[in-house]
C-alpha positions as MATLAB code, in Angstrom:
seq = 'MKMQLALDDISLADALVLGQKVRDYVDIFEIGSPLIIEAGMDAVREFKQKFPDKEILADTKIVDAGEYEADLAFNAGADYCTVIGITDDLTIKECLKAAVQNEKHVFVDTINIQAIDTRIPELEELGVDHFSVHVGVDQQSVGKTPLETLSEVRKVSKNAVISVAGGINLSTVHEYLSLGADILIVGGGINHAQDPVAAAKELAAKVHHSKIEAS';
ca = [
    -114.213   21.844  103.325;
    -115.841   23.639  100.393;
    -114.520   25.848   97.617;
    -116.334   29.019   96.638;
    -115.673   30.802   93.352;
    -115.959   34.593   93.608;
    -117.156   36.127   90.356;
    -116.314   39.798   90.673;
    -114.608   41.639   87.812;
    -116.286   39.662   85.064;
    -119.367   40.111   82.914;
    -122.422   37.963   83.527;
    -122.042   36.299   80.132;
    -118.399   35.420   80.785;
    -119.205   34.308   84.330;
    -121.797   31.845   83.060;
    -119.319   30.432   80.540;
    -116.641   30.060   83.222;
    -119.167   28.564   85.625;
    -120.041   25.853   83.127;
    -116.372   25.005   82.630;
    -115.529   24.702   86.349;
    -118.841   23.495   87.786;
    -117.409   20.076   88.676;
    -114.857   21.673   91.006;
    -116.870   24.442   92.698;
    -119.290   24.004   95.604;
    -120.540   27.598   95.886;
    -120.816   30.226   93.167;
    -120.425   33.722   94.587;
    -122.065   36.527   92.670;
    -119.600   39.221   93.700;
    -120.595   42.768   94.566;
    -119.102   44.257   91.351;
    -121.143   41.786   89.290;
    -124.261   42.614   91.318;
    -123.662   46.316   90.687;
    -123.402   45.634   86.956;
    -126.086   42.978   86.464;
    -128.246   43.174   89.590;
    -130.150   40.198   90.961;
    -130.525   38.881   87.415;
    -127.040   37.449   87.903;
    -128.249   35.464   90.917;
    -131.337   34.277   89.051;
    -129.295   33.202   86.024;
    -126.834   31.210   88.112;
    -129.577   29.527   90.130;
    -131.331   28.550   86.916;
    -128.189   27.307   85.160;
    -126.649   25.594   88.204;
    -129.538   24.344   90.385;
    -127.297   21.779   92.057;
    -124.876   24.445   93.347;
    -125.156   26.814   96.279;
    -125.295   30.497   95.350;
    -123.973   33.351   97.483;
    -124.920   36.955   96.738;
    -122.165   39.217   98.053;
    -124.587   42.012   98.867;
    -122.419   43.626  101.578;
    -125.565   44.981  103.248;
    -125.138   47.987  105.546;
    -128.762   49.151  105.881;
    -132.333   47.998  105.195;
    -131.307   44.513  106.269;
    -134.501   42.527  105.828;
    -135.481   44.220  102.573;
    -132.112   43.800  100.883;
    -131.582   40.254  102.157;
    -135.027   39.332  100.831;
    -134.029   40.650   97.395;
    -131.140   38.184   97.342;
    -133.073   35.236   98.747;
    -136.063   35.795   96.464;
    -133.693   35.771   93.485;
    -132.440   32.334   94.503;
    -129.419   33.017   96.697;
    -128.695   30.501   99.428;
    -126.530   33.064  101.232;
    -126.129   36.825  101.320;
    -123.596   38.983  103.151;
    -123.843   41.829  105.630;
    -120.953   44.003  106.815;
    -119.991   43.270  110.418;
    -119.281   46.897  111.328;
    -122.811   48.028  110.516;
    -125.388   48.445  113.283;
    -126.784   45.453  115.117;
    -130.371   46.205  114.059;
    -129.443   45.783  110.401;
    -127.706   42.495  111.124;
    -130.709   41.245  113.109;
    -133.015   42.138  110.217;
    -130.808   40.151  107.828;
    -130.956   37.177  110.187;
    -134.737   37.540  110.361;
    -134.977   37.365  106.577;
    -132.693   34.326  106.539;
    -134.869   32.458  109.020;
    -138.026   33.311  107.092;
    -136.489   32.075  103.843;
    -134.623   29.121  105.386;
    -131.334   30.575  104.121;
    -128.142   31.888  105.727;
    -126.274   35.166  106.210;
    -122.504   35.556  106.268;
    -121.218   38.478  108.328;
    -118.221   39.995  106.545;
    -115.400   40.844  108.966;
    -113.800   43.472  106.713;
    -112.478   46.399  108.800;
    -113.643   44.990  112.149;
    -110.992   46.331  114.532;
    -111.724   44.323  117.697;
    -112.279   40.745  116.546;
    -112.036   39.364  120.085;
    -115.068   41.363  121.268;
    -117.097   41.842  118.080;
    -117.350   38.160  117.114;
    -118.893   37.132  120.472;
    -121.273   40.114  120.232;
    -122.393   38.991  116.790;
    -122.848   35.403  117.896;
    -125.058   36.671  120.730;
    -127.265   38.197  118.020;
    -127.566   34.782  116.391;
    -124.830   35.007  113.764;
    -123.472   31.574  112.841;
    -121.661   32.305  109.567;
    -118.599   34.575  109.210;
    -116.690   35.584  106.104;
    -113.119   36.570  106.939;
    -112.187   39.038  104.273;
    -109.357   41.305  103.229;
    -110.391   43.458  100.297;
    -108.447   43.934   97.074;
    -107.327   47.431   98.061;
    -105.763   46.063  101.244;
    -104.284   43.133   99.339;
    -102.535   45.629   97.073;
    -100.426   46.760  100.050;
     -99.610   43.229  101.167;
    -102.325   42.471  103.727;
    -103.798   38.975  104.022;
    -106.695   37.573  106.056;
    -104.575   34.899  107.724;
    -104.193   36.645  111.085;
    -107.871   37.565  111.216;
    -108.861   34.012  110.263;
    -106.816   32.678  113.167;
    -108.405   35.198  115.549;
    -111.952   34.427  114.420;
    -111.354   30.692  114.716;
    -110.129   31.167  118.301;
    -113.066   33.265  119.553;
    -115.940   31.810  117.550;
    -117.900   29.101  119.331;
    -119.181   27.047  116.413;
    -119.770   29.275  113.377;
    -119.182   28.337  109.762;
    -116.159   30.364  108.621;
    -115.194   31.265  105.080;
    -112.054   33.145  104.071;
    -111.183   35.308  101.065;
    -108.223   37.371   99.990;
    -105.372   36.320   97.730;
    -105.988   32.569   97.700;
    -104.332   30.796   94.781;
    -102.227   27.717   94.094;
     -99.187   29.345   95.674;
    -100.915   30.353   98.927;
    -103.713   27.836   99.463;
    -101.674   25.670  101.857;
    -101.474   28.558  104.344;
    -105.256   28.799  104.510;
    -105.864   25.068  104.692;
    -103.716   24.859  107.817;
    -105.938   27.320  109.735;
    -109.151   25.353  109.418;
    -111.629   27.497  107.501;
    -114.784   25.717  106.392;
    -114.949   27.447  103.006;
    -112.084   28.784  100.888;
    -113.090   31.591   98.535;
    -111.050   31.891   95.358;
    -111.458   34.743   92.898;
    -108.510   35.822   90.798;
    -106.715   32.565   91.579;
    -109.115   30.971   89.101;
    -110.575   33.863   87.082;
    -107.160   35.362   86.249;
    -105.246   32.105   85.967;
    -103.625   31.278   82.628;
    -105.749   28.109   82.598;
    -108.786   28.701   84.855;
    -110.096   25.161   84.524;
    -106.769   23.580   85.459;
    -106.420   25.973   88.403;
    -109.933   25.181   89.620;
    -109.295   21.452   89.362;
    -106.017   21.623   91.272;
    -107.376   23.943   93.960;
    -110.472   21.779   94.402;
    -108.302   18.709   94.889;
    -106.409   20.448   97.671;
    -109.533   21.878   99.335;
    -111.749   18.813   99.104;
    -109.020   16.415  100.239;
    -107.767   18.559  103.086;
    -107.400   16.689  106.364;
    -107.966   19.868  108.385;
    -111.312   19.800  110.146;
    -112.809   22.978  111.603;
    -113.512   22.706  115.315;
];
């Protein structure tokens, strides 16, 4: 199991400083969509240059122009980009095409997918093999978590890599570990912690030593 650090509401300069401090505990650095909006693909390039031994995910949340926008991320050095699962199938197929051409991967974000039991098999028929189970911060503010969706995706997915994001911290991480995600995405649980380095170290110990194996 891997741990991904989501860098969202943070400046590029501060993100690079934090990244250096927690690099020993993080497997994947996520350049979050707010950071991309602020700093563009320069944020991806900077992280790939500074942390060549780490995987980089660009949370592009693509909804159109799939191949073109995915190529922007991959050409900047991203190992992964994201596309929204409720967009049209042609866009998703174009993202997958770009991934194959660049020998990279695309995570389909499940945010706001209403019929998980039918949409996940449809997406896998298109060639999708990475899913990001996600409850956004606005939904988190009213108490929603991705736990139920994670369980549903795990049940219907044949053999995809599954990541999960949404409110994961030291108090909640055990709930996510028990459901068998392949990648746990932590944002505020590290970025907003009183001691981000200590939080990253403790979370990494739990994630990397988890006995849960995804089927």
